[in-house]
C-alpha positions as CSV (number, residue, x, y, z in Angstrom):
1,M,0.0,0.0,0.2
2,W,1.3,3.3,-1.0
3,K,1.5,6.2,1.7
4,I,2.7,9.8,1.2
5,S,4.7,10.5,4.0
6,V,6.0,13.9,3.3
7,S,5.4,16.6,0.8
8,N,6.5,20.0,-0.1
9,S,6.9,22.3,-3.0
10,R,9.6,20.5,-4.8
11,Y,9.6,17.0,-3.6
12,S,7.2,14.3,-2.6
13,Y,8.3,11.2,-0.5
14,I,6.4,8.1,-0.8
15,N,7.3,4.9,1.3
16,K,5.7,1.6,0.1
17,G,6.8,0.3,3.3
18,K,7.7,-3.3,4.4
19,W,6.2,-6.2,2.1
20,A,4.3,-8.9,3.6
21,S,7.3,-11.0,4.2
22,G,9.2,-7.9,5.6
23,S,12.0,-8.3,3.4
24,V,11.8,-5.1,1.2
25,D,11.2,-1.5,2.2
26,I,11.1,1.0,-0.7
27,H,11.4,4.6,-0.3
28,H,10.9,7.3,-3.6
29,V,11.7,10.8,-3.6
30,I,9.8,12.4,-6.8
31,V,10.3,15.7,-8.2
32,R,7.2,17.5,-8.5
33,K,6.7,19.2,-11.7
34,S,5.3,22.7,-12.2
35,F,2.4,22.7,-14.7
36,L,2.2,26.4,-15.2
37,K,5.7,27.0,-16.5
38,P,5.0,25.7,-20.0
39,F,2.2,28.2,-20.0
40,F,3.8,31.2,-18.5
41,V,7.1,31.3,-20.4
42,P,5.3,32.1,-24.0
43,I,2.8,34.2,-22.4
44,L,5.8,36.3,-20.8
45,L,7.8,36.2,-24.0
46,L,5.1,36.9,-26.5
47,P,4.6,40.5,-26.0
48,I,8.6,41.0,-26.1
49,A,8.9,39.3,-29.4
50,C,5.8,41.2,-31.1
51,Y,7.5,44.4,-29.9
52,F,10.5,43.5,-31.7
53,F,8.7,42.5,-34.8
54,S,6.9,45.7,-35.0
55,F,10.3,47.6,-36.2
56,K,10.3,46.8,-39.9
57,E,13.0,49.3,-40.6
58,N,15.9,47.4,-39.1
59,S,15.7,43.7,-40.1
60,A,18.9,42.5,-38.9
61,T,18.1,43.6,-35.2
62,V,14.7,42.0,-35.4
63,L,16.4,38.7,-36.7
64,F,19.0,38.7,-33.8
65,W,16.4,39.5,-31.2
66,S,13.9,36.9,-32.5
67,F,16.7,34.3,-32.5
68,L,17.8,35.4,-28.9
69,L,14.2,35.2,-27.8
70,S,13.6,31.8,-29.3
71,G,16.8,30.4,-27.9
72,L,15.8,31.7,-24.3
73,L,12.2,30.3,-24.9
74,V,13.5,27.0,-25.5
75,I,16.1,27.1,-22.7
76,L,13.2,28.2,-20.1
77,L,11.3,25.3,-21.4
78,L,13.7,22.6,-21.0
79,P,13.3,20.8,-17.7
80,W,16.1,22.1,-15.3
81,K,16.3,18.8,-13.2
82,P,16.6,15.8,-15.7
83,V,15.8,13.5,-12.6
84,D,12.3,12.6,-12.0
85,K,12.6,10.3,-9.2
86,E,15.2,8.6,-7.0
87,S,14.5,5.3,-5.1
88,V,16.3,3.6,-2.2
89,I,15.3,0.0,-2.2
90,I,16.4,-1.6,1.1
91,M,16.5,-5.5,1.2
92,P,18.2,-6.4,4.5
93,A,19.2,-9.7,3.6
94,F,20.8,-8.5,0.3
95,G,21.8,-4.8,0.6
96,V,20.4,-1.4,-0.9
97,Q,19.5,-0.7,-4.6
98,L,19.7,2.9,-5.7
99,E,17.7,3.8,-8.5
100,T,17.6,7.3,-10.5
101,H,14.7,7.8,-12.9
102,Y,15.6,10.4,-15.6
103,S,13.0,12.3,-17.6
104,S,14.4,10.9,-20.9
105,G,13.1,7.3,-19.3
106,R,16.7,6.1,-18.8
107,I,17.1,4.3,-15.3
108,I,20.5,3.8,-13.7
109,R,20.8,1.0,-10.9
110,R,23.4,0.8,-8.2
111,F,23.6,-2.2,-5.9
112,I,25.5,-2.0,-2.6
113,P,25.7,-5.3,-0.8
114,A,24.7,-5.6,2.9
115,A,28.2,-6.7,4.1
116,E,29.7,-3.8,2.3
117,I,27.8,-1.1,4.0
118,W,29.1,0.1,7.3
119,K,27.0,3.2,8.1
120,P,24.4,5.7,6.8
121,V,25.3,9.2,7.3
122,L,23.3,12.5,7.2
123,L,25.8,15.3,6.3
124,E,25.4,19.0,5.9
125,C,26.9,20.3,3.1
126,V,27.9,24.0,3.2
127,T,28.9,26.0,0.1
128,P,29.4,29.7,-0.3
129,V,26.0,30.3,-1.7
130,T,23.8,27.6,0.0
131,C,23.7,24.8,2.6
132,Y,21.4,21.5,2.3
133,W,21.4,18.0,3.7
134,S,22.9,14.9,1.9
135,L,22.5,11.2,2.8
136,S,25.3,9.1,2.0
137,L,26.7,5.7,2.7
138,L,30.1,4.7,4.3
139,V,31.3,1.7,2.4
140,R,33.9,-0.7,3.4
141,G,36.9,-0.7,1.1
142,K,36.0,2.6,-0.5
143,E,37.8,6.1,0.6
144,E,34.9,8.3,-0.5
145,L,31.3,8.3,0.8
146,M,28.7,6.9,-1.7
147,L,25.9,9.4,-2.2
148,V,22.5,8.2,-1.9
149,F,20.8,10.9,-4.0
150,K,23.0,12.0,-6.8
151,G,20.7,14.1,-8.6
152,L,18.5,15.5,-6.0
153,R,18.8,17.6,-3.0
154,P,15.7,16.7,-0.6
155,P,15.1,18.3,2.5
156,M,16.1,16.8,5.8
157,K,12.4,15.9,6.8
158,I,12.4,13.8,3.7
159,L,15.8,12.3,4.3
160,L,15.3,11.5,7.9
161,P,12.7,8.4,7.5
162,I,15.1,6.9,5.0
163,W,18.3,7.3,7.1
164,K,16.4,5.6,10.1
165,A,15.1,2.8,7.6
166,L,18.9,2.1,6.3
167,C,19.9,2.2,10.1
168,A,17.5,-0.4,11.1
169,S,18.3,-2.7,8.0
170,I,22.0,-2.8,9.0
171,D,21.5,-3.7,12.6
172,N,22.1,0.0,13.9
173,K,19.8,0.7,16.4
174,E,18.5,4.0,16.4
175,S,19.1,4.6,20.2
176,S,22.8,4.2,19.6
177,V,23.0,6.5,16.8
178,K,22.3,10.1,18.4
179,Y,20.2,12.4,16.4
180,R,20.3,16.2,17.4
181,E,18.6,19.1,15.3
182,D,20.5,22.3,16.0
183,G,18.2,25.2,16.2
């Protein structure tokens, strides 16, 4: 049974929960698409284009601006995020499968065996412009962290239930891992 746990203006989190046998736990983070953007951009750029087409005396300028505005229109209508959905499929007996679903229909799957996962980690990533949370896996034998969500940056309230499920699946008790939210 599908249940929506958390939703905001950019993402929806859906947890399919454990199956009848309790063997699989599926978490989906879905990008919410804006339905107004394809209508808003042409309505905004149409008066500007008509203004430049009204100048009949300078055809090179009109041609230049029409190409520029057409290119801008195409860029604005293209999806900024090519990722539609990212999924975390937790199979405690086998491991974790990470799936990335793209707008083009391409799906990339990565599998990490349960024996190689040392610990899931929530990180706060700080850049000069922004600050966001990231969910990563510490993997035995690798020097770098493995990002769970490569194409998306979901908020903390979406990452927390996935982190708890990952901790529970690798026998890290939630009581042994302290979580503190700084105000």
